C-alpha positions as CSV (number, residue, x, y, z in Angstrom):
1,M,127.3,99.7,87.1
2,E,123.7,99.0,86.9
3,L,123.1,102.8,86.5
4,H,125.9,103.0,83.9
5,H,124.9,100.0,81.9
6,G,121.0,101.3,81.8
7,L,122.1,104.9,80.6
8,Q,124.5,103.3,78.2
9,R,121.4,101.1,76.7
10,L,119.2,104.1,76.9
11,A,121.5,105.9,74.8
12,D,122.0,103.0,72.3
13,Y,118.2,102.9,72.7
14,N,117.6,106.6,71.4
15,L,120.1,106.7,68.5
16,T,118.5,103.4,67.1
17,T,115.3,105.0,67.2
18,G,116.2,108.1,65.6
19,M,117.9,106.2,62.7
20,T,114.6,104.3,62.4
21,F,112.4,107.4,62.3
22,W,112.5,108.3,59.1
23,S,111.9,104.7,57.8
24,T,108.8,104.3,59.9
25,A,107.4,107.9,59.4
26,A,107.8,106.8,55.6
27,R,105.8,103.7,56.1
28,L,103.2,105.4,58.1
29,A,102.8,108.2,55.3
30,W,102.5,105.3,52.6
31,L,99.9,103.5,54.3
32,L,98.2,106.9,55.2
33,V,98.3,108.0,51.3
34,V,97.3,104.5,50.0
35,G,94.4,104.0,52.8
36,G,93.0,107.8,51.9
37,R,93.1,106.8,48.2
38,A,91.5,103.1,49.1
39,A,88.9,104.6,51.1
40,G,87.4,106.8,48.6
41,A,87.4,104.4,45.9
42,Q,86.5,101.6,48.2
43,T,89.2,99.2,47.0
44,L,90.4,97.8,49.7
45,P,88.9,93.9,50.8
46,S,86.6,94.5,53.9
47,E,85.9,90.7,54.4
48,P,88.0,87.5,55.2
49,I,88.7,86.0,52.5
50,A,87.1,82.5,51.8
51,L,88.3,79.5,49.8
52,A,87.5,75.8,49.2
53,G,83.3,76.2,49.8
54,D,84.1,78.4,53.2
55,R,86.0,75.9,54.5
56,V,89.1,77.9,54.8
57,T,88.8,81.8,55.9
58,I,91.9,83.8,55.8
59,S,92.0,87.3,57.5
60,G,94.5,89.9,58.1
61,D,95.2,92.9,60.6
62,V,97.8,95.6,59.8
63,S,98.3,98.8,62.3
64,A,101.2,101.2,62.0
65,S,102.0,103.3,64.9
66,F,104.3,106.4,65.2
67,G,104.7,108.7,68.1
68,S,107.1,110.3,70.7
69,D,110.4,109.0,71.7
70,D,109.9,107.5,74.9
71,P,113.1,107.9,76.9
72,G,111.5,106.7,80.0
73,F,110.4,103.2,78.5
74,F,107.0,103.7,79.9
75,N,105.4,101.8,76.7
76,Y,108.4,99.4,76.3
77,T,106.7,95.8,75.6
78,D,108.0,92.2,76.6
79,Y,109.1,91.9,72.6
80,Q,111.4,95.3,73.3
81,H,109.4,97.2,71.1
82,S,107.5,100.6,71.8
83,A,103.7,100.4,71.8
84,L,104.1,103.9,70.1
85,R,106.3,103.1,67.5
86,L,105.0,99.8,66.1
87,L,104.5,98.4,62.6
88,R,102.7,95.1,63.4
89,L,101.2,92.7,60.5
90,D,98.9,89.7,61.7
91,L,97.8,87.0,59.0
92,S,95.3,84.3,60.3
93,A,93.6,81.2,58.7
94,A,90.9,79.1,59.5
95,V,90.5,75.6,58.7
96,R,87.1,73.9,59.1
97,M,87.6,70.5,58.8
98,S,84.1,69.1,60.1
99,P,81.4,70.3,62.1
100,H,83.1,69.2,65.2
101,F,86.7,70.4,64.1
102,A,88.7,73.3,63.0
103,L,92.0,74.4,63.0
104,L,93.0,78.0,63.8
105,G,96.3,79.8,63.1
106,E,98.2,83.1,63.2
107,V,101.4,84.7,62.7
108,R,102.5,87.7,63.7
109,T,105.8,90.1,63.0
110,E,106.6,93.5,64.9
111,N,108.7,96.1,62.7
112,L,109.2,93.6,60.1
113,G,111.3,91.4,62.5
114,R,111.2,87.9,63.1
115,V,107.8,86.1,62.2
116,R,106.0,84.5,65.5
117,P,103.4,81.9,65.4
118,Y,101.2,84.0,67.9
119,A,98.0,81.2,67.8
120,F,97.9,77.5,66.6
121,Y,95.5,75.5,67.9
122,L,92.9,72.7,67.2
123,R,89.1,73.5,68.4
124,I,86.9,70.6,69.0
125,R,83.3,70.9,69.2
126,P,81.8,67.9,70.7
127,W,78.0,68.9,70.5
128,T,77.2,71.3,67.5
129,A,73.8,72.3,69.2
130,R,75.7,73.5,72.4
131,D,78.0,76.3,72.8
132,F,81.3,74.1,74.2
133,D,84.4,73.8,73.2
134,I,87.9,72.5,73.5
135,Q,91.2,74.0,72.3
136,V,94.5,72.0,72.4
137,G,97.5,74.0,71.3
138,R,98.9,77.9,71.5
139,V,95.3,79.0,72.6
140,P,93.8,82.4,73.1
141,P,94.2,83.5,76.8
142,T,91.9,82.7,79.5
143,F,92.6,85.5,81.8
144,G,91.4,89.0,81.8
145,A,88.9,91.2,79.9
146,F,91.6,93.3,77.8
147,A,93.6,90.2,76.6
148,R,90.7,89.4,74.4
149,R,90.8,92.7,72.7
150,T,94.7,93.4,72.1
151,Y,94.2,94.0,68.3
152,A,94.3,97.5,67.4
153,S,91.1,97.5,65.7
154,D,89.5,96.5,69.1
155,N,91.6,98.9,71.1
156,P,90.2,102.7,71.1
157,L,93.7,104.1,72.2
158,I,97.0,103.5,71.1
159,G,98.9,102.5,74.2
160,Y,98.0,99.6,76.4
161,P,97.0,99.3,80.0
162,L,99.7,99.1,82.4
163,A,98.8,95.8,83.5
164,Y,99.4,94.3,80.4
165,Q,102.3,96.0,78.9
166,Y,104.4,97.9,81.6
167,L,107.7,95.8,82.4
168,T,108.0,95.2,86.4
169,T,111.6,94.4,87.7
170,V,110.6,90.8,88.1
171,R,112.0,88.3,86.0
172,P,111.2,84.4,86.1
173,D,115.0,83.3,85.4
174,A,117.1,85.6,87.5
175,L,116.3,87.2,90.9
176,A,117.4,89.7,93.7
177,A,119.6,88.1,96.6
178,N,117.8,90.4,99.2
179,A,115.7,93.5,99.5
180,D,118.5,95.8,99.0
181,E,119.5,94.6,95.5
182,L,115.5,94.7,94.7
183,L,115.4,98.4,95.6
184,R,118.5,99.3,93.8
185,K,116.4,98.1,90.5
186,R,113.2,100.1,90.8
187,S,111.8,101.4,87.4
188,L,114.7,99.4,85.6
189,G,112.5,96.7,84.2
190,W,112.8,97.3,80.9
191,L,116.4,96.3,81.1
192,V,117.2,94.5,85.0
193,R,120.4,92.1,85.7
194,Y,120.2,90.2,89.2
195,S,123.2,88.4,90.9
196,I,120.9,85.0,91.1
197,G,120.2,83.0,88.1
198,D,120.9,84.1,84.7
199,S,123.7,86.9,84.8
200,N,122.5,88.9,81.9
201,A,120.6,91.9,81.5
202,D,117.1,91.2,80.2
203,P,113.6,92.7,80.6
204,G,111.3,92.0,83.5
205,V,107.7,90.9,83.1
206,P,104.4,92.7,82.8
207,L,101.7,91.8,85.3
208,V,99.8,89.9,82.1
209,S,101.4,89.6,78.9
210,A,99.0,91.4,76.2
211,F,101.7,90.1,73.4
212,R,101.9,86.3,73.8
213,W,99.4,83.9,74.0
214,D,99.3,80.8,76.3
215,T,100.2,77.2,75.2
216,G,97.9,74.0,76.5
217,V,94.4,72.9,76.9
218,Q,91.3,75.1,77.4
219,I,87.8,74.4,77.7
220,H,85.0,77.2,77.3
221,G,81.4,77.0,77.4
222,T,78.4,79.4,77.6
223,K,74.8,78.5,79.3
224,G,72.6,81.2,79.4
225,I,73.7,84.9,80.9
226,A,77.0,82.8,82.0
227,S,80.0,82.2,80.2
228,A,83.2,80.1,81.7
229,T,86.4,79.2,80.3
230,A,89.5,77.2,82.3
231,S,92.7,76.1,81.0
232,V,95.8,74.3,81.9
233,T,99.0,76.0,80.2
234,A,102.9,76.3,80.0
235,G,104.4,79.3,81.7
236,T,102.1,82.2,83.8
237,V,100.2,85.0,82.6
238,S,102.9,87.1,82.9
239,N,105.2,84.9,81.3
240,P,103.4,82.8,79.1
241,L,105.6,79.7,77.1
242,F,105.4,77.4,74.3
243,A,107.3,74.6,76.5
244,D,107.4,75.1,80.3
245,D,110.9,76.0,82.4
246,N,110.0,74.2,85.3
247,S,107.8,70.9,86.2
248,G,104.5,72.7,86.8
249,R,101.4,74.0,84.9
250,Q,99.5,77.2,85.2
251,I,95.6,76.5,86.1
252,A,93.3,79.6,85.2
253,G,89.6,80.3,85.0
254,R,87.1,83.2,84.1
255,L,83.6,83.7,84.6
256,E,81.5,86.4,83.0
257,L,77.7,87.5,83.2
258,R,76.0,89.0,80.6
259,P,72.4,90.1,82.1
260,A,69.5,89.1,79.6
261,S,67.3,92.2,80.3
262,G,67.4,95.3,81.9
263,L,71.4,96.1,81.5
264,S,71.8,94.2,78.4
265,G,74.9,96.4,77.9
266,L,76.6,95.0,80.8
267,V,79.2,92.3,81.1
268,V,80.5,91.7,84.2
269,G,83.9,89.4,84.4
270,T,86.3,87.8,87.0
271,S,89.7,85.7,86.6
272,L,92.1,83.4,88.4
273,A,95.4,82.0,87.7
274,R,98.1,80.4,89.4
275,G,101.3,78.4,88.4
276,P,105.0,78.0,88.9
277,F,106.5,81.4,88.1
278,L,110.4,81.0,88.6
279,S,112.6,78.7,86.1
280,Q,114.1,75.7,87.0
281,A,117.5,77.0,87.1
282,A,116.5,80.1,88.8
283,A,115.1,78.1,91.4
284,R,118.0,75.7,91.8
285,A,120.6,78.9,91.9
286,A,118.7,79.9,94.5
287,V,117.7,77.2,97.1
288,G,119.4,74.5,95.3
289,D,117.4,71.3,95.8
290,G,114.8,72.6,98.4
291,D,111.4,73.2,97.5
292,R,111.5,74.6,94.0
293,E,107.4,74.1,93.1
294,A,106.7,76.9,95.7
295,F,107.7,80.0,94.0
296,T,104.2,80.5,91.9
297,Q,102.4,83.8,90.2
298,T,99.0,84.1,91.7
299,V,96.8,86.5,89.8
300,W,93.3,87.9,90.5
301,G,91.4,90.0,88.2
302,G,87.8,91.8,88.2
303,D,86.4,93.7,85.2
304,L,83.3,95.2,84.0
305,E,81.8,96.7,81.0
306,Y,79.0,98.9,80.1
307,S,77.5,100.3,76.7
308,R,74.7,102.2,76.0
309,G,73.9,104.3,72.7
310,H,77.2,106.3,72.1
311,Y,79.2,105.6,74.8
312,L,81.2,103.1,76.7
313,L,82.6,102.4,79.6
314,R,85.1,99.8,81.2
315,L,86.7,99.1,84.4
316,E,89.4,96.5,85.2
317,T,91.6,95.7,88.0
318,I,94.5,93.3,88.6
319,V,96.2,91.6,91.5
320,S,99.3,89.9,91.3
321,A,101.7,88.0,93.8
322,W,104.9,86.7,93.2
323,H,106.6,83.8,95.9
324,L,110.0,84.2,95.4
325,P,112.6,82.7,97.4
326,I,114.5,84.5,100.4
327,V,117.9,84.0,100.0
328,Q,120.0,86.7,101.9
329,A,119.0,89.4,104.5
330,P,117.2,91.8,104.5
331,A,114.7,89.2,103.2
332,L,112.1,90.3,100.5
333,A,108.5,90.9,101.2
334,Q,106.5,87.8,100.7
335,P,104.8,87.8,98.3
336,L,105.8,90.8,96.1
337,R,102.3,92.3,95.0
338,A,101.5,94.5,92.5
339,V,97.8,96.0,92.0
340,S,96.7,97.9,88.5
341,T,93.5,99.6,87.9
342,S,92.6,100.5,84.7
343,V,89.2,103.0,83.9
344,E,88.4,103.5,80.1
345,G,85.9,105.3,78.2
346,R,84.6,106.0,74.4
347,Y,82.1,108.3,73.3
348,R,80.7,108.2,69.3
349,L,80.5,112.3,68.6
350,M,78.8,111.3,65.1
351,P,79.3,108.3,62.7
352,G,82.7,107.0,62.3
353,L,84.2,109.4,65.1
354,Y,84.8,108.7,68.4
355,A,87.0,110.3,71.3
356,A,88.5,107.9,73.9
357,A,90.1,108.3,77.5
358,R,91.8,105.8,79.9
359,Y,93.3,106.3,83.2
360,D,95.7,103.8,84.9
361,Q,97.4,103.1,88.0
362,L,100.0,100.7,88.7
363,G,101.4,100.0,92.6
364,F,103.5,97.6,94.6
365,N,103.8,96.6,98.0
366,D,106.8,97.7,100.2
367,V,109.9,95.7,101.0
368,V,112.1,96.8,103.8
369,G,115.8,97.5,103.1
370,T,118.6,98.0,105.0
371,R,118.4,102.0,104.7
372,L,115.2,102.3,102.5
373,T,111.4,101.1,102.9
374,A,109.7,101.5,99.5
375,P,107.5,100.1,96.9
376,W,109.8,97.3,95.5
377,D,109.1,98.6,92.0
378,A,108.3,102.2,91.2
379,P,104.6,103.1,91.2
380,V,103.5,104.3,87.5
381,S,100.3,106.2,86.4
382,R,99.2,106.9,83.2
383,V,96.7,109.1,81.4
384,E,96.0,108.8,77.8
385,A,93.2,110.6,75.5
386,G,93.0,110.4,72.0
387,A,90.2,110.4,68.9
388,G,89.2,107.8,66.1
389,Y,88.1,108.5,62.7
390,S,87.1,105.6,60.2
391,L,88.3,106.1,56.6
392,Q,86.0,103.2,55.8
393,R,84.5,100.5,57.7
394,N,87.8,98.7,58.1
395,L,90.4,101.2,58.0
396,L,90.5,103.3,61.3
397,L,93.0,106.3,62.1
398,K,93.7,107.1,65.5
399,V,95.6,110.0,67.7
400,S,96.5,110.5,70.8
401,Y,98.2,111.9,73.8
402,Q,100.1,110.1,76.8
403,H,101.0,111.5,80.0
404,D,103.2,108.8,82.4
405,S,104.9,109.6,85.7
406,R,106.8,107.5,87.9
407,D,107.4,107.9,91.9
408,G,110.7,106.6,92.4
409,G,113.8,104.6,90.5
410,V,116.7,106.1,88.0
411,L,115.0,106.7,85.0
412,L,112.6,109.7,83.7
413,E,109.8,110.4,86.4
414,A,107.4,111.5,83.9
415,A,107.0,112.1,80.1
416,H,104.6,113.3,77.3
417,M,104.1,111.7,74.2
418,I,101.7,112.1,71.1
419,A,101.1,109.1,68.6
420,A,99.3,108.3,65.6
421,Q,98.1,104.9,64.4
422,L,96.6,103.7,61.3
423,V,94.7,100.2,61.3
424,Y,93.5,98.1,58.6
425,W,91.9,94.8,58.8
426,F,89.9,92.2,56.7
């Protein structure tokens, strides 16, 4: 039944994407024509709009991507869109109320759908002479390196690293009764149904969400070569929430080091986050009135960036562990682990033109079922290579080729895809 349901949803998805092919292509073509003309005349705004004596600043970001159909759902996101077929519009505003207080917000829409509040927080700077601030509300991510550069203008390629986008078969509101049920769902993270908790079929979660920000309190400070951030927020890094659906809070921290001399282009970072993952309703369905606070997600990340001259190199590794209830035999492995490694490079060929590539691997630990011992989700790897050309300083055209492969599961094992993206920001 699950396979039949998945194939039916796959057919529906392909029909929908086919129907939207020409409309998306038309939007992208229109942006290309307008962007090309504007680039020649230099008429597009290139700076944020300042109002009220520079106390109010408004900026925007538009990216239009169109690529091959993705029948394997390798690029499916937690907002149920393909990252290679995405029209995204962002509008940001910052209101500086005094030297100590500023209000910042951002709204976003994808594929002309619902407008979502992506960010909205109060920034408090107790000492104007020190690099230290407190942020309250829907705040920027504390965890990870790529989470800070998810805007299309900051990403040299069109796809996202697997850790931040690929949907695993773990859900916060539903879970498998045993290892056999979990193994049957391998590769179905784009739409998975379980027997415990919410009975509806819904997407799973990535290791870390790149499409939603945290809600809570965050502090940040820099001293010398060290920069530190800590936060207490709702949800977890894989499932950020506006209001918590359990009784706990996530605690996260990040430390960055930037050597001041010799290796001035080097940035070394590490991140850690831990919080209750399973919703209260799902935990109650699994264990009744038992210990519901033990079902957590713990995530560690390490990253490195080095730039010099024409080239930039980035490396990031993320390890996530989900502790879930043992309900029936054969028992789930405890915890369910996932490990992701991403290596990315960019080289500037000439002014305005660069080439870039990224290699990703995402693996999972084994669980022991009645007849099968295998990783609890199907391991995935991705190679993406492409180039970018600046039509003007704030108008960027990107093209890329992506190859994805999956070891196991019921969906497509490999896919070759190409995509183009136009990015404009002010």
